[in-house]
Biopython code that builds the backbone (N, CA, C, O; Angstrom):
import numpy as np
from Bio.PDB.StructureBuilder import StructureBuilder

atoms = [
    (1, "UNK", "N", (-7.923, 4.375, -13.233)),
    (1, "UNK", "CA", (-6.482, 4.466, -13.114)),
    (1, "UNK", "C", (-5.901, 3.069, -12.962)),
    (1, "UNK", "O", (-6.433, 2.253, -12.210)),
    (2, "UNK", "N", (-4.836, 2.795, -13.654)),
    (2, "UNK", "CA", (-4.186, 1.489, -13.596)),
    (2, "UNK", "C", (-3.193, 1.439, -12.441)),
    (2, "UNK", "O", (-2.687, 2.463, -11.982)),
    (3, "UNK", "N", (-2.936, 0.242, -11.994)),
    (3, "UNK", "CA", (-1.955, 0.081, -10.923)),
    (3, "UNK", "C", (-0.554, 0.369, -11.461)),
    (3, "UNK", "O", (-0.222, 0.028, -12.596)),
    (4, "UNK", "N", (0.246, 0.996, -10.626)),
    (4, "UNK", "CA", (1.626, 1.345, -10.978)),
    (4, "UNK", "C", (2.570, 0.311, -10.369)),
    (4, "UNK", "O", (2.339, -0.169, -9.259)),
    (5, "UNK", "N", (3.619, -0.025, -11.089)),
    (5, "UNK", "CA", (4.622, -0.933, -10.543)),
    (5, "UNK", "C", (5.391, -0.211, -9.448)),
    (5, "UNK", "O", (5.856, 0.913, -9.636)),
    (6, "UNK", "N", (5.519, -0.872, -8.299)),
    (6, "UNK", "CA", (6.264, -0.313, -7.175)),
    (6, "UNK", "C", (7.747, -0.369, -7.524)),
    (6, "UNK", "O", (8.240, -1.411, -7.955)),
    (7, "UNK", "N", (8.457, 0.729, -7.345)),
    (7, "UNK", "CA", (9.867, 0.807, -7.757)),
    (7, "UNK", "C", (10.783, -0.079, -6.930)),
    (7, "UNK", "O", (11.828, -0.499, -7.425)),
    (8, "UNK", "N", (10.428, -0.376, -5.690)),
    (8, "UNK", "CA", (11.183, -1.319, -4.876)),
    (8, "UNK", "C", (12.677, -0.990, -4.835)),
    (8, "UNK", "O", (13.508, -1.821, -5.201)),
    (9, "UNK", "N", (13.008, 0.193, -4.400)),
    (9, "UNK", "CA", (14.392, 0.641, -4.381)),
    (9, "UNK", "C", (15.282, -0.200, -3.466)),
    (9, "UNK", "O", (16.492, -0.274, -3.680)),
    (10, "UNK", "N", (14.698, -0.830, -2.458)),
    (10, "UNK", "CA", (15.500, -1.675, -1.569)),
    (10, "UNK", "C", (15.803, -3.027, -2.207)),
    (10, "UNK", "O", (16.747, -3.710, -1.810)),
    (11, "UNK", "N", (14.999, -3.409, -3.197)),
    (11, "UNK", "CA", (15.225, -4.659, -3.893)),
    (11, "UNK", "C", (14.595, -5.887, -3.262)),
    (11, "UNK", "O", (14.679, -6.975, -3.831)),
    (12, "UNK", "N", (13.964, -5.745, -2.099)),
    (12, "UNK", "CA", (13.405, -6.925, -1.432)),
    (12, "UNK", "C", (12.021, -6.672, -0.845)),
    (12, "UNK", "O", (11.660, -7.271, 0.168)),
    (13, "UNK", "N", (11.253, -5.801, -1.463)),
    (13, "UNK", "CA", (9.926, -5.463, -0.945)),
    (13, "UNK", "C", (8.915, -6.554, -1.248)),
    (13, "UNK", "O", (9.038, -7.279, -2.236)),
    (14, "UNK", "N", (7.922, -6.659, -0.392)),
    (14, "UNK", "CA", (6.805, -7.556, -0.622)),
    (14, "UNK", "C", (5.705, -6.920, -1.451)),
    (14, "UNK", "O", (4.704, -7.572, -1.751)),
    (15, "UNK", "N", (5.871, -5.652, -1.830)),
    (15, "UNK", "CA", (4.868, -4.937, -2.629)),
    (15, "UNK", "C", (5.230, -5.036, -4.106)),
    (15, "UNK", "O", (6.379, -4.821, -4.490)),
    (16, "UNK", "N", (4.235, -5.366, -4.931)),
    (16, "UNK", "CA", (4.447, -5.452, -6.381)),
    (16, "UNK", "C", (3.916, -4.207, -7.093)),
    (16, "UNK", "O", (4.628, -3.589, -7.885)),
    (17, "UNK", "N", (2.652, -3.838, -6.804)),
    (17, "UNK", "CA", (2.028, -2.701, -7.491)),
    (17, "UNK", "C", (1.120, -1.950, -6.533)),
    (17, "UNK", "O", (0.764, -2.458, -5.469)),
    (18, "UNK", "N", (0.748, -0.730, -6.921)),
    (18, "UNK", "CA", (-0.145, 0.085, -6.101)),
    (18, "UNK", "C", (-0.950, 1.004, -6.996)),
    (18, "UNK", "O", (-0.591, 1.260, -8.146)),
    (19, "UNK", "N", (-2.052, 1.497, -6.437)),
    (19, "UNK", "CA", (-2.882, 2.492, -7.111)),
    (19, "UNK", "C", (-3.368, 3.477, -6.061)),
    (19, "UNK", "O", (-3.949, 3.084, -5.049)),
    (20, "UNK", "N", (-3.129, 4.755, -6.306)),
    (20, "UNK", "CA", (-3.511, 5.805, -5.368)),
    (20, "UNK", "C", (-4.828, 6.431, -5.792)),
    (20, "UNK", "O", (-4.999, 6.820, -6.947)),
    (21, "UNK", "N", (-5.763, 6.525, -4.841)),
    (21, "UNK", "CA", (-7.026, 7.222, -5.046)),
    (21, "UNK", "C", (-7.054, 8.464, -4.173)),
    (21, "UNK", "O", (-6.116, 8.714, -3.416)),
    (22, "UNK", "N", (-8.112, 9.235, -4.273)),
    (22, "UNK", "CA", (-8.220, 10.474, -3.501)),
    (22, "UNK", "C", (-8.120, 10.222, -1.998)),
    (22, "UNK", "O", (-7.448, 10.970, -1.289)),
    (23, "UNK", "N", (-8.782, 9.177, -1.511)),
    (23, "UNK", "CA", (-8.758, 8.887, -0.074)),
    (23, "UNK", "C", (-8.400, 7.433, 0.200)),
    (23, "UNK", "O", (-8.797, 6.864, 1.216)),
    (24, "UNK", "N", (-7.632, 6.830, -0.736)),
    (24, "UNK", "CA", (-7.301, 5.417, -0.575)),
    (24, "UNK", "C", (-6.022, 5.055, -1.312)),
    (24, "UNK", "O", (-5.489, 5.830, -2.106)),
    (25, "UNK", "N", (-5.553, 3.858, -1.022)),
    (25, "UNK", "CA", (-4.464, 3.250, -1.780)),
    (25, "UNK", "C", (-4.753, 1.759, -1.861)),
    (25, "UNK", "O", (-5.112, 1.123, -0.870)),
    (26, "UNK", "N", (-4.591, 1.222, -3.051)),
    (26, "UNK", "CA", (-4.751, -0.211, -3.279)),
    (26, "UNK", "C", (-3.344, -0.771, -3.454)),
    (26, "UNK", "O", (-2.548, -0.229, -4.220)),
    (27, "UNK", "N", (-3.041, -1.849, -2.750)),
    (27, "UNK", "CA", (-1.694, -2.419, -2.770)),
    (27, "UNK", "C", (-1.777, -3.892, -3.144)),
    (27, "UNK", "O", (-2.532, -4.659, -2.545)),
    (28, "UNK", "N", (-0.988, -4.276, -4.144)),
    (28, "UNK", "CA", (-0.858, -5.674, -4.529)),
    (28, "UNK", "C", (0.499, -6.172, -4.031)),
    (28, "UNK", "O", (1.537, -5.573, -4.311)),
    (29, "UNK", "N", (0.469, -7.260, -3.301)),
    (29, "UNK", "CA", (1.691, -7.842, -2.763)),
    (29, "UNK", "C", (2.236, -8.908, -3.714)),
    (29, "UNK", "O", (1.524, -9.383, -4.599)),
    (30, "UNK", "N", (3.483, -9.272, -3.529)),
    (30, "UNK", "CA", (4.160, -10.218, -4.406)),
    (30, "UNK", "C", (3.391, -11.534, -4.520)),
    (30, "UNK", "O", (3.351, -12.116, -5.603)),
    (31, "UNK", "N", (2.797, -12.006, -3.470)),
    (31, "UNK", "CA", (2.037, -13.252, -3.514)),
    (31, "UNK", "C", (0.718, -13.153, -4.257)),
    (31, "UNK", "O", (0.057, -14.170, -4.466)),
    (32, "UNK", "N", (0.314, -11.948, -4.665)),
    (32, "UNK", "CA", (-0.909, -11.739, -5.419)),
    (32, "UNK", "C", (-2.056, -11.152, -4.614)),
    (32, "UNK", "O", (-3.015, -10.644, -5.195)),
    (33, "UNK", "N", (-1.980, -11.208, -3.294)),
    (33, "UNK", "CA", (-3.040, -10.617, -2.466)),
    (33, "UNK", "C", (-3.079, -9.110, -2.700)),
    (33, "UNK", "O", (-2.043, -8.451, -2.786)),
    (34, "UNK", "N", (-4.304, -8.579, -2.802)),
    (34, "UNK", "CA", (-4.492, -7.149, -3.034)),
    (34, "UNK", "C", (-5.442, -6.605, -1.983)),
    (34, "UNK", "O", (-6.502, -7.179, -1.736)),
    (35, "UNK", "N", (-5.057, -5.493, -1.365)),
    (35, "UNK", "CA", (-5.835, -4.881, -0.292)),
    (35, "UNK", "C", (-6.105, -3.427, -0.603)),
    (35, "UNK", "O", (-5.298, -2.742, -1.232)),
    (36, "UNK", "N", (-7.261, -2.968, -0.146)),
    (36, "UNK", "CA", (-7.610, -1.557, -0.220)),
    (36, "UNK", "C", (-7.508, -0.980, 1.183)),
    (36, "UNK", "O", (-8.074, -1.521, 2.133)),
    (37, "UNK", "N", (-6.791, 0.108, 1.300)),
    (37, "UNK", "CA", (-6.659, 0.856, 2.552)),
    (37, "UNK", "C", (-7.267, 2.224, 2.291)),
    (37, "UNK", "O", (-7.002, 2.832, 1.253)),
    (38, "UNK", "N", (-8.085, 2.719, 3.225)),
    (38, "UNK", "CA", (-8.701, 4.028, 3.008)),
    (38, "UNK", "C", (-8.753, 4.835, 4.301)),
    (38, "UNK", "O", (-8.278, 4.392, 5.347)),
    (39, "UNK", "N", (-9.334, 6.020, 4.210)),
    (39, "UNK", "CA", (-9.355, 6.914, 5.369)),
    (39, "UNK", "C", (-10.166, 6.346, 6.524)),
    (39, "UNK", "O", (-9.977, 6.768, 7.665)),
    (40, "UNK", "N", (-11.066, 5.399, 6.258)),
    (40, "UNK", "CA", (-11.817, 4.750, 7.342)),
    (40, "UNK", "C", (-10.980, 3.668, 8.014)),
    (40, "UNK", "O", (-11.022, 3.525, 9.236)),
    (41, "UNK", "N", (-10.224, 2.909, 7.237)),
    (41, "UNK", "CA", (-9.384, 1.840, 7.775)),
    (41, "UNK", "C", (-8.154, 1.680, 6.893)),
    (41, "UNK", "O", (-8.281, 1.232, 5.753)),
    (42, "UNK", "N", (-7.013, 2.017, 7.363)),
    (42, "UNK", "CA", (-6.604, 2.197, 8.747)),
    (42, "UNK", "C", (-6.705, 3.630, 9.254)),
    (42, "UNK", "O", (-6.488, 3.878, 10.440)),
    (43, "UNK", "N", (-7.033, 4.587, 8.370)),
    (43, "UNK", "CA", (-7.146, 5.978, 8.780)),
    (43, "UNK", "C", (-6.414, 6.913, 7.841)),
    (43, "UNK", "O", (-5.522, 6.507, 7.096)),
    (44, "UNK", "N", (-6.809, 8.170, 7.892)),
    (44, "UNK", "CA", (-6.246, 9.183, 6.995)),
    (44, "UNK", "C", (-4.727, 9.298, 7.116)),
    (44, "UNK", "O", (-4.026, 9.274, 6.105)),
    (45, "UNK", "N", (-4.221, 9.420, 8.318)),
    (45, "UNK", "CA", (-2.775, 9.623, 8.502)),
    (45, "UNK", "C", (-1.978, 8.464, 7.911)),
    (45, "UNK", "O", (-0.992, 8.680, 7.206)),
    (46, "UNK", "N", (-2.405, 7.235, 8.198)),
    (46, "UNK", "CA", (-1.687, 6.070, 7.707)),
    (46, "UNK", "C", (-1.737, 5.985, 6.185)),
    (46, "UNK", "O", (-0.730, 5.692, 5.542)),
    (47, "UNK", "N", (-2.911, 6.242, 5.612)),
    (47, "UNK", "CA", (-3.057, 6.167, 4.154)),
    (47, "UNK", "C", (-2.194, 7.219, 3.466)),
    (47, "UNK", "O", (-1.575, 6.936, 2.440)),
    (48, "UNK", "N", (-2.146, 8.413, 4.013)),
    (48, "UNK", "CA", (-1.333, 9.462, 3.388)),
    (48, "UNK", "C", (0.158, 9.125, 3.469)),
    (48, "UNK", "O", (0.905, 9.421, 2.536)),
    (49, "UNK", "N", (0.595, 8.519, 4.556)),
    (49, "UNK", "CA", (1.988, 8.054, 4.652)),
    (49, "UNK", "C", (2.228, 6.950, 3.630)),
    (49, "UNK", "O", (3.257, 6.946, 2.955)),
    (50, "UNK", "N", (1.293, 6.019, 3.510)),
    (50, "UNK", "CA", (1.433, 4.927, 2.551)),
    (50, "UNK", "C", (1.523, 5.451, 1.118)),
    (50, "UNK", "O", (2.300, 4.928, 0.320)),
    (51, "UNK", "N", (0.745, 6.468, 0.786)),
    (51, "UNK", "CA", (0.803, 7.071, -0.549)),
    (51, "UNK", "C", (2.197, 7.635, -0.820)),
    (51, "UNK", "O", (2.777, 7.406, -1.882)),
    (52, "UNK", "N", (2.719, 8.366, 0.143)),
    (52, "UNK", "CA", (4.048, 8.970, -0.024)),
    (52, "UNK", "C", (5.124, 7.899, -0.171)),
    (52, "UNK", "O", (6.019, 8.032, -1.005)),
    (53, "UNK", "N", (5.044, 6.845, 0.628)),
    (53, "UNK", "CA", (6.024, 5.762, 0.530)),
    (53, "UNK", "C", (5.912, 5.035, -0.805)),
    (53, "UNK", "O", (6.926, 4.659, -1.393)),
    (54, "UNK", "N", (4.694, 4.835, -1.286)),
    (54, "UNK", "CA", (4.497, 4.180, -2.580)),
    (54, "UNK", "C", (5.144, 4.993, -3.694)),
    (54, "UNK", "O", (5.834, 4.442, -4.552)),
    (55, "UNK", "N", (4.923, 6.283, -3.679)),
    (55, "UNK", "CA", (5.509, 7.142, -4.709)),
    (55, "UNK", "C", (7.022, 7.222, -4.588)),
    (55, "UNK", "O", (7.714, 7.374, -5.595)),
    (56, "UNK", "N", (7.545, 7.121, -3.372)),
    (56, "UNK", "CA", (8.989, 7.147, -3.163)),
    (56, "UNK", "C", (9.638, 5.828, -3.588)),
    (56, "UNK", "O", (10.827, 5.790, -3.904)),
    (57, "UNK", "N", (8.853, 4.750, -3.593)),
    (57, "UNK", "CA", (9.392, 3.450, -4.003)),
    (57, "UNK", "C", (10.163, 2.722, -2.933)),
    (57, "UNK", "O", (10.935, 1.812, -3.234)),
    (58, "UNK", "N", (9.965, 3.111, -1.680)),
    (58, "UNK", "CA", (10.717, 2.472, -0.601)),
    (58, "UNK", "C", (9.976, 2.607, 0.721)),
    (58, "UNK", "O", (9.448, 3.673, 1.040)),
    (59, "UNK", "N", (9.940, 1.524, 1.484)),
    (59, "UNK", "CA", (9.409, 1.563, 2.836)),
    (59, "UNK", "C", (7.947, 1.197, 2.999)),
    (59, "UNK", "O", (7.458, 1.135, 4.128)),
    (60, "UNK", "N", (7.231, 0.951, 1.907)),
    (60, "UNK", "CA", (5.795, 0.708, 2.004)),
    (60, "UNK", "C", (5.475, -0.604, 2.718)),
    (60, "UNK", "O", (4.655, -0.611, 3.636)),
    (61, "UNK", "N", (6.089, -1.692, 2.327)),
    (61, "UNK", "CA", (5.805, -2.986, 2.959)),
    (61, "UNK", "C", (6.174, -2.966, 4.436)),
    (61, "UNK", "O", (5.450, -3.520, 5.264)),
    (62, "UNK", "N", (7.284, -2.338, 4.771)),
    (62, "UNK", "CA", (7.703, -2.247, 6.165)),
    (62, "UNK", "C", (6.693, -1.442, 6.975)),
    (62, "UNK", "O", (6.330, -1.841, 8.081)),
    (63, "UNK", "N", (6.235, -0.314, 6.438)),
    (63, "UNK", "CA", (5.251, 0.503, 7.135)),
    (63, "UNK", "C", (3.965, -0.282, 7.360)),
    (63, "UNK", "O", (3.396, -0.249, 8.451)),
    (64, "UNK", "N", (3.508, -0.987, 6.330)),
    (64, "UNK", "CA", (2.280, -1.776, 6.466)),
    (64, "UNK", "C", (2.450, -2.834, 7.548)),
    (64, "UNK", "O", (1.574, -2.990, 8.399)),
    (65, "UNK", "N", (3.553, -3.557, 7.530)),
    (65, "UNK", "CA", (3.733, -4.626, 8.522)),
    (65, "UNK", "C", (3.911, -4.084, 9.932)),
    (65, "UNK", "O", (3.472, -4.721, 10.889)),
    (66, "UNK", "N", (4.537, -2.935, 10.084)),
    (66, "UNK", "CA", (4.823, -2.406, 11.424)),
    (66, "UNK", "C", (3.713, -1.513, 11.993)),
    (66, "UNK", "O", (3.562, -1.428, 13.211)),
    (67, "UNK", "N", (2.940, -0.851, 11.136)),
    (67, "UNK", "CA", (1.989, 0.145, 11.629)),
    (67, "UNK", "C", (0.532, -0.078, 11.220)),
    (67, "UNK", "O", (-0.377, 0.478, 11.836)),
    (68, "UNK", "N", (0.312, -0.880, 10.196)),
    (68, "UNK", "CA", (-1.048, -1.066, 9.695)),
    (68, "UNK", "C", (-1.553, -2.485, 9.962)),
    (68, "UNK", "O", (-2.677, -2.668, 10.428)),
    (69, "UNK", "N", (-0.742, -3.463, 9.675)),
    (69, "UNK", "CA", (-1.119, -4.855, 9.906)),
    (69, "UNK", "C", (-2.392, -5.237, 9.188)),
    (69, "UNK", "O", (-2.513, -5.041, 7.979)),
    (70, "UNK", "N", (-3.335, -5.776, 9.920)),
    (70, "UNK", "CA", (-4.601, -6.258, 9.350)),
    (70, "UNK", "C", (-5.686, -5.179, 9.291)),
    (70, "UNK", "O", (-6.848, -5.492, 9.033)),
    (71, "UNK", "N", (-5.329, -3.933, 9.524)),
    (71, "UNK", "CA", (-6.325, -2.846, 9.513)),
    (71, "UNK", "C", (-6.509, -2.286, 8.101)),
    (71, "UNK", "O", (-6.172, -1.131, 7.838)),
    (72, "UNK", "N", (-7.032, -3.088, 7.218)),
    (72, "UNK", "CA", (-7.327, -2.670, 5.853)),
    (72, "UNK", "C", (-8.839, -2.526, 5.697)),
    (72, "UNK", "O", (-9.610, -3.042, 6.506)),
    (73, "UNK", "N", (-9.250, -1.821, 4.650)),
    (73, "UNK", "CA", (-10.693, -1.639, 4.409)),
    (73, "UNK", "C", (-11.302, -2.922, 3.849)),
    (73, "UNK", "O", (-12.360, -3.361, 4.300)),
    (74, "UNK", "N", (-10.631, -3.521, 2.867)),
    (74, "UNK", "CA", (-11.144, -4.745, 2.237)),
    (74, "UNK", "C", (-10.011, -5.489, 1.539)),
    (74, "UNK", "O", (-9.091, -4.888, 0.983)),
    (75, "UNK", "N", (-10.108, -6.816, 1.586)),
    (75, "UNK", "CA", (-9.191, -7.634, 0.792)),
    (75, "UNK", "C", (-9.873, -7.850, -0.548)),
    (75, "UNK", "O", (-10.990, -8.366, -0.606)),
    (76, "UNK", "N", (-9.210, -7.460, -1.614)),
    (76, "UNK", "CA", (-9.799, -7.526, -2.953)),
    (76, "UNK", "C", (-9.539, -8.872, -3.616)),
    (76, "UNK", "O", (-10.373, -9.345, -4.388)),
    (77, "UNK", "N", (-8.413, -9.492, -3.335)),
    (77, "UNK", "CA", (-8.108, -10.848, -3.809)),
    (77, "UNK", "C", (-6.924, -11.407, -3.084)),
    (77, "UNK", "O", (-6.517, -12.538, -3.346)),
]
sb = StructureBuilder()
sb.init_structure("model")
sb.init_model(0)
sb.init_chain("A")
sb.init_seg("    ")
for serial, (resi, resn, name, xyz) in enumerate(atoms, 1):
    if name == "N":
        sb.init_residue(resn, " ", resi, " ")
    sb.init_atom(name, np.array(xyz, "f"), 0.0, 1.0, " ", f" {name:<3s}", serial, name[0])
structure = sb.get_structure()
């Protein structure tokens, strides 16, 4: 599955693209850093919220900064 462009409805998000998996979400930020978040880190509840926010096109970067922080599974680049 290819990464989808984040709709960025607020117009000032730090998220550029995302890819949703069965138990994960991969997020690429504007600066190019890409992280994988999964049910192990930061956890199922957080990942499912992140998936919904990604599909809605709003609130993902804010949620990550306020509730997830550095609790990612792996930094991909």
